[in-house]
Backbone as ProteinMPNN parsed JSONL, in Angstrom:
{"seq_chain_A": "MDKLYKQAQRMQAELTLAQEELEKTVFEGASGGGMVKAKVNGQGDVLAVSVSPEVVDPNDVEMLEDMIISAIKEAMRLSREASAKRMNSLTGGFGGFPGLM", "coords_chain_A": {"N_chain_A": [[28.611, 60.137, 109.281], [26.408, 58.469, 109.9], [26.007, 57.355, 107.435], [28.3, 55.531, 107.062], [27.905, 53.925, 109.214], [25.542, 52.64, 108.161], [26.366, 51.531, 105.923], [28.195, 49.41, 107.209], [26.4, 47.858, 108.621], [25.276, 46.864, 106.45], [27.139, 45.373, 105.245], [27.684, 43.648, 107.192], [25.41, 42.243, 107.327], [25.309, 41.046, 104.778], [27.695, 39.399, 104.728], [26.656, 37.65, 107.034], [24.834, 36.513, 105.461], [26.172, 35.13, 103.593], [27.89, 33.324, 104.995], [25.579, 31.744, 105.822], [24.697, 30.479, 103.406], [27.208, 29.307, 102.818], [27.267, 27.424, 104.867], [25.177, 25.499, 103.959], [26.031, 24.426, 101.62], [27.698, 21.839, 100.079], [30.659, 20.064, 100.083], [32.693, 18.018, 98.431], [35.574, 15.523, 98.727], [37.831, 13.341, 97.661], [39.455, 10.202, 97.755], [41.829, 7.592, 96.747], [41.311, 7.024, 94.235], [38.662, 7.899, 93.987], [37.478, 6.059, 95.573], [37.372, 6.251, 98.252], [35.068, 8.75, 99.809], [34.457, 11.882, 101.037], [31.986, 14.289, 102.487], [31.654, 17.562, 103.386], [30.213, 20.496, 104.878], [30.207, 24.125, 104.432], [30.866, 25.071, 106.822], [32.886, 23.328, 107.479], [31.81, 21.07, 108.902], [31.674, 17.482, 108.953], [29.801, 15.798, 106.856], [29.283, 13.28, 105.579], [30.68, 10.219, 104.955], [31.656, 8.032, 102.54], [32.733, 4.578, 101.516], [33.891, 2.362, 99.158], [33.147, -1.046, 98.784], [34.95, -2.583, 97.582], [37.757, -1.364, 98.333], [37.946, -2.208, 100.967], [39.984, -3.795, 102.931], [40.719, -6.243, 105.265], [43.069, -6.901, 105.884], [44.577, -4.671, 105.831], [44.058, -2.23, 107.292], [45.109, 0.256, 107.97], [45.785, 1.606, 105.631], [43.049, 2.11, 104.635], [42.113, 3.906, 106.592], [43.95, 5.814, 106.305], [42.945, 6.778, 103.568], [40.539, 7.49, 104.341], [40.937, 9.686, 106.078], [42.374, 11.504, 104.288], [40.52, 11.999, 102.232], [38.487, 13.569, 103.84], [40.432, 15.707, 104.497], [40.698, 16.78, 102.002], [38.072, 17.506, 101.271], [37.478, 19.338, 103.287], [39.381, 21.338, 102.698], [38.508, 22.245, 100.353], [36.229, 23.372, 101.116], [37.174, 25.243, 102.889], [38.721, 26.92, 101.176], [36.628, 27.834, 99.418], [35.077, 29.186, 100.977], [36.733, 31.226, 102.028], [37.235, 32.486, 99.457], [34.775, 33.655, 99.019], [34.145, 35.204, 101.239], [36.309, 37.223, 100.857], [35.473, 38.318, 98.549], [33.357, 39.82, 99.647], [34.571, 41.497, 101.494], [36.337, 42.742, 100.116], [38.812, 41.753, 100.252], [39.776, 42.62, 102.901], [40.707, 41.196, 105.237], [40.455, 39.619, 108.725], [38.442, 40.352, 110.309], [37.032, 40.265, 113.312], [35.171, 37.362, 114.587], [33.639, 36.823, 112.306], [34.395, 34.511, 110.875]], "CA_chain_A": [[28.82, 58.747, 110.412], [25.341, 57.619, 109.697], [26.472, 56.578, 106.276], [29.39, 54.551, 107.591], [27.26, 52.966, 110.113], [24.539, 51.774, 107.359], [27.399, 50.448, 105.208], [28.89, 48.431, 107.981], [25.256, 47.162, 108.753], [24.791, 46.2, 104.999], [28.143, 44.417, 104.946], [27.39, 42.588, 108.315], [24.138, 41.248, 106.596], [25.734, 40.159, 103.405], [28.5, 38.439, 105.608], [26.025, 36.515, 107.535], [23.947, 35.639, 104.452], [27.334, 34.318, 102.709], [27.846, 32.178, 106.003], [24.445, 30.826, 106.031], [24.892, 29.898, 102.161], [28.358, 28.16, 102.815], [26.914, 26.299, 105.698], [24.345, 24.918, 103.203], [26.96, 24.076, 100.344], [28.222, 20.875, 100.271], [31.947, 20.024, 99.433], [33.115, 16.469, 98.43], [36.735, 15.108, 98.728], [38.042, 11.959, 97.571], [40.941, 9.55, 97.646], [41.69, 6.175, 96.488], [40.661, 7.179, 92.808], [37.38, 8.06, 94.047], [36.952, 4.83, 96.219], [36.555, 6.899, 99.224], [34.61, 10.078, 99.485], [33.864, 12.509, 102.254], [31.265, 15.45, 102.252], [31.805, 18.647, 104.454], [29.602, 21.771, 104.644], [31.103, 25.166, 104.44], [31.55, 25.319, 108.213], [33.766, 22.289, 107.938], [31.266, 19.978, 109.614], [31.605, 16.351, 108.131], [28.29, 15.294, 106.817], [29.145, 11.937, 105.222], [31.926, 9.391, 104.389], [31.312, 6.571, 101.761], [33.854, 3.872, 101.162], [33.681, 1.577, 98.215], [33.394, -2.036, 99.618], [36.367, -3.237, 97.193], [38.642, -0.963, 98.983], [38.077, -2.584, 102.295], [41.082, -4.91, 103.176], [40.795, -6.57, 106.625], [44.49, -6.976, 106.384], [45.366, -3.418, 105.74], [42.897, -1.286, 107.84], [45.684, 1.566, 108.05], [45.462, 2.0, 104.209], [41.466, 2.654, 104.503], [42.112, 5.032, 107.528], [44.645, 7.245, 105.499], [42.207, 7.424, 102.637], [39.403, 8.533, 104.799], [41.762, 11.022, 106.588], [42.668, 12.167, 102.876], [39.185, 12.597, 101.597], [38.026, 14.361, 104.73], [41.113, 16.556, 104.371], [40.507, 17.385, 100.68], [36.57, 18.092, 101.231], [37.868, 20.608, 103.976], [40.282, 22.148, 101.893], [37.759, 22.9, 99.226], [35.314, 24.318, 102.035], [37.942, 26.713, 103.351], [38.785, 27.981, 99.875], [35.221, 28.464, 99.079], [34.625, 30.311, 102.148], [37.742, 32.607, 102.003], [36.932, 33.361, 98.346], [33.371, 34.138, 99.309], [34.362, 36.407, 102.281], [37.252, 38.141, 100.26], [34.72, 38.94, 97.765], [32.637, 40.696, 100.367], [35.114, 42.164, 102.326], [37.272, 43.335, 99.378], [40.22, 41.513, 100.834], [40.193, 43.1, 104.015], [40.25, 39.934, 106.203], [40.865, 39.878, 110.057], [37.207, 40.807, 111.222], [36.68, 39.193, 114.634], [33.87, 36.719, 114.557], [33.016, 36.563, 110.91], [34.464, 33.235, 110.22]], "C_chain_A": [[27.827, 57.881, 110.172], [25.557, 56.619, 108.373], [27.279, 55.352, 106.35], [28.676, 53.341, 108.326], [26.129, 52.025, 109.123], [25.442, 50.786, 106.444], [27.979, 49.22, 105.791], [27.598, 47.612, 108.291], [25.048, 46.324, 107.456], [25.818, 45.074, 104.941], [27.907, 43.125, 106.146], [26.358, 41.546, 107.74], [24.41, 40.602, 105.574], [26.872, 39.287, 103.959], [27.72, 37.21, 106.219], [25.216, 35.793, 106.634], [25.212, 34.582, 103.566], [27.53, 33.248, 103.672], [27.001, 31.324, 106.088], [24.502, 29.995, 104.688], [25.88, 29.001, 102.222], [27.907, 27.092, 103.828], [25.981, 25.311, 104.927], [24.972, 24.25, 102.158], [27.786, 23.006, 100.824], [29.506, 20.538, 99.488], [32.301, 18.59, 99.54], [34.734, 16.512, 98.116], [36.742, 13.717, 98.53], [39.314, 11.338, 97.484], [40.763, 8.425, 97.105], [41.243, 6.119, 95.047], [39.287, 7.147, 92.85], [36.543, 6.857, 95.093], [36.464, 5.274, 97.619], [36.159, 8.371, 99.243], [34.273, 10.539, 100.846], [33.289, 13.862, 101.94], [31.565, 16.452, 103.641], [30.985, 19.555, 103.996], [30.541, 22.89, 104.551], [31.542, 25.701, 105.748], [32.576, 24.396, 108.414], [33.27, 21.153, 108.802], [31.332, 18.886, 108.645], [30.312, 15.755, 108.334], [28.215, 13.838, 106.456], [30.501, 11.295, 104.751], [31.314, 8.118, 103.547], [32.693, 6.0, 101.525], [33.137, 2.729, 100.175], [34.038, 0.093, 98.708], [34.764, -2.712, 98.962], [37.663, -2.472, 97.674], [39.11, -1.458, 100.323], [38.744, -3.892, 102.469], [41.196, -5.13, 104.582], [42.213, -6.672, 107.1], [45.259, -5.742, 106.302], [44.52, -2.181, 106.076], [43.75, 0.184, 107.908], [45.52, 2.18, 106.522], [44.153, 2.797, 104.121], [41.308, 3.807, 105.554], [42.727, 6.184, 107.148], [43.803, 7.59, 104.342], [41.138, 8.054, 102.955], [39.958, 9.777, 105.292], [41.895, 12.017, 105.306], [41.404, 12.812, 102.414], [38.552, 13.648, 102.696], [38.923, 15.696, 104.52], [40.812, 17.566, 103.053], [39.195, 18.308, 100.618], [36.945, 19.441, 101.99], [38.41, 21.838, 103.588], [39.251, 23.051, 100.891], [36.692, 23.902, 99.937], [36.256, 25.477, 102.433], [38.173, 27.794, 102.189], [37.669, 28.606, 99.378], [34.932, 29.548, 99.835], [35.645, 31.424, 102.075], [37.48, 33.304, 100.649], [35.562, 34.301, 98.59], [33.81, 35.571, 100.277], [35.206, 37.405, 101.617], [36.444, 38.914, 99.074], [33.958, 40.088, 98.249], [33.292, 41.76, 100.907], [36.347, 43.057, 101.556], [38.981, 43.103, 99.652], [40.657, 41.964, 101.978], [39.809, 41.978, 104.997], [40.682, 40.366, 107.834], [39.449, 40.39, 110.858], [36.706, 39.739, 112.064], [35.48, 38.612, 114.488], [33.007, 36.542, 113.333], [33.455, 35.389, 110.266], [34.86, 32.371, 111.326]], "O_chain_A": [[28.051, 56.671, 110.171], [25.319, 55.412, 108.335], [26.976, 54.303, 105.783], [28.824, 52.14, 108.098], [25.932, 50.835, 109.369], [25.266, 49.578, 106.291], [28.231, 48.202, 105.148], [27.834, 46.41, 108.178], [24.662, 45.157, 107.517], [25.46, 43.938, 104.631], [27.968, 41.918, 105.913], [26.481, 40.322, 107.716], [23.81, 39.551, 105.351], [26.864, 38.187, 103.407], [28.02, 36.037, 106.0], [24.879, 34.632, 106.864], [24.992, 33.484, 103.055], [27.339, 32.122, 103.211], [27.31, 30.169, 106.381], [24.353, 28.781, 104.825], [25.657, 27.883, 101.759], [28.184, 25.914, 103.603], [26.056, 24.157, 105.349], [24.299, 23.315, 101.725], [28.503, 23.137, 101.816], [29.476, 20.708, 98.269], [32.223, 17.997, 100.616], [35.186, 17.382, 97.372], [35.925, 12.948, 99.038], [40.27, 12.02, 97.116], [39.603, 8.071, 96.894], [40.766, 5.044, 94.683], [38.638, 6.537, 92.002], [35.331, 6.809, 95.305], [35.429, 4.845, 98.128], [36.908, 9.186, 98.703], [33.864, 9.767, 101.713], [33.938, 14.611, 101.21], [31.667, 15.988, 104.777], [30.855, 19.623, 102.774], [31.736, 22.598, 104.593], [32.392, 26.584, 105.864], [33.239, 24.514, 109.444], [34.044, 20.377, 109.362], [31.076, 19.189, 107.48], [29.787, 15.342, 109.367], [27.289, 13.149, 106.884], [31.33, 11.993, 104.168], [30.519, 7.333, 104.064], [33.676, 6.721, 101.359], [32.01, 2.287, 100.399], [35.208, -0.069, 99.056], [35.569, -3.298, 99.686], [38.716, -3.03, 97.366], [40.233, -1.279, 100.794], [38.183, -4.955, 102.204], [41.769, -4.247, 105.22], [42.583, -6.583, 108.27], [46.442, -5.702, 106.641], [44.317, -1.268, 105.276], [43.083, 1.218, 107.899], [45.083, 3.326, 106.412], [44.105, 3.93, 103.641], [40.403, 4.624, 105.383], [42.348, 7.318, 107.444], [43.877, 8.776, 104.02], [40.654, 8.961, 102.278], [39.478, 10.856, 104.945], [41.536, 13.192, 105.372], [41.296, 14.027, 102.245], [38.084, 14.666, 102.187], [38.31, 16.753, 104.374], [40.721, 18.793, 103.091], [39.131, 19.438, 100.133], [36.764, 20.526, 101.437], [38.116, 22.983, 103.931], [39.267, 24.274, 100.753], [36.359, 24.987, 99.461], [35.916, 26.639, 102.211], [37.945, 29.003, 102.184], [37.681, 29.76, 98.951], [34.595, 30.657, 99.423], [35.225, 32.581, 102.07], [37.481, 34.534, 100.598], [35.474, 35.5, 98.327], [33.738, 36.742, 99.902], [34.836, 38.566, 101.794], [36.793, 40.042, 98.725], [33.826, 41.128, 97.605], [32.789, 42.883, 100.879], [37.109, 43.834, 102.131], [39.958, 43.816, 99.423], [41.849, 41.811, 102.245], [38.681, 41.901, 105.483], [41.223, 41.454, 108.035], [39.533, 40.793, 112.018], [36.157, 38.684, 111.747], [34.569, 39.397, 114.226], [31.835, 36.167, 113.375], [32.999, 35.14, 109.15], [35.023, 31.165, 111.141]]}, "name": "protein", "num_of_chains": 1, "seq": "MDKLYKQAQRMQAELTLAQEELEKTVFEGASGGGMVKAKVNGQGDVLAVSVSPEVVDPNDVEMLEDMIISAIKEAMRLSREASAKRMNSLTGGFGGFPGLM"}
């Protein structure tokens, strides 16, 4: 039983380290051919949004809003994929550990 407990502790430490690494990792999504970019970290926090001036059209604000949302969604998708891949590599594909993600 002691061996199992130590393995669980080691796995928890590895998962904590992986989460910390992912939090520091920046993922970038883009839309409009790179005219709008968004950066998020591995926790899904939006860190930055950049918009090229030539894409700003005061007569079509809705298009700009859509491009911003699209860039953020892309960055978040990349973040989730990296997080899932990292966690699966540590857990051997056994998902569903409460409180780990």
